[in-house]
C-alpha positions as CSV (number, residue, x, y, z in Angstrom):
1,X,-11.2,-6.2,-18.8
2,X,-8.4,-4.3,-17.0
3,X,-7.5,-5.6,-13.5
4,X,-7.3,-3.0,-10.8
5,X,-3.9,-1.7,-9.8
6,X,-2.6,-4.3,-7.3
7,X,-0.7,-1.8,-5.1
8,X,-3.8,0.5,-4.9
9,X,-5.8,-2.5,-3.7
10,X,-3.3,-3.2,-1.0
11,X,-3.2,0.5,0.1
12,X,-7.1,0.5,0.2
13,X,-6.8,-2.5,2.5
14,X,-4.4,-0.7,4.8
15,X,-6.5,2.4,4.9
16,X,-9.6,0.4,5.7
17,X,-8.0,-1.3,8.7
18,X,-6.0,1.8,9.6
19,X,-2.8,-0.3,9.9
20,X,0.1,-1.1,7.6
21,X,0.8,-4.7,8.6
22,X,4.0,-6.5,7.7
23,X,2.0,-8.7,5.4
24,X,0.6,-5.8,3.5
25,X,4.0,-4.1,3.3
26,X,5.5,-7.4,2.0
27,X,2.8,-7.7,-0.6
28,X,3.4,-4.1,-1.8
29,X,7.1,-4.8,-2.1
30,X,6.5,-8.0,-4.0
31,X,4.2,-6.2,-6.4
32,X,6.7,-3.5,-7.0
33,X,9.4,-6.1,-7.7
34,X,7.1,-8.2,-9.9
35,X,5.9,-5.4,-12.0
36,X,9.2,-3.6,-12.3
37,X,7.4,-0.2,-12.5
38,X,4.7,1.7,-10.7
39,X,1.6,3.1,-12.4
40,X,0.4,6.6,-11.8
41,X,-2.6,5.1,-9.9
42,X,-0.4,3.0,-7.6
43,X,2.0,5.9,-7.1
44,X,-0.8,8.2,-6.0
45,X,-2.1,5.4,-3.6
46,X,1.3,5.1,-2.0
47,X,1.6,8.8,-1.6
48,X,-1.8,8.8,0.1
49,X,-0.7,6.0,2.4
50,X,2.5,7.8,3.4
51,X,0.7,11.1,4.1
52,X,-1.9,9.2,6.2
53,X,1.0,7.6,8.1
54,X,2.7,10.9,8.6
55,X,-0.5,12.4,10.0
56,X,-0.8,9.5,12.4
57,X,-4.1,8.1,11.0
58,X,-2.4,4.9,9.8
59,X,-0.3,2.9,12.3
60,X,2.7,0.8,11.3
61,X,2.3,-2.6,13.0
62,X,5.6,-4.3,13.8
63,X,6.3,-8.1,13.4
64,X,5.3,-10.0,16.4
């Protein structure tokens, strides 16, 4: 069985809570480094996240 795209899963989490937390951002960066490439599914998910942030529907939460 094929595991779901890890970055897509993280983007779904950010979309669900309507925030990009430092933890989610760090996990996305870790997965990009670990995998060494980005799948089409993950790329599309990141594009969606960026467009939602540009539209103001997703907030970037700073470190506390």
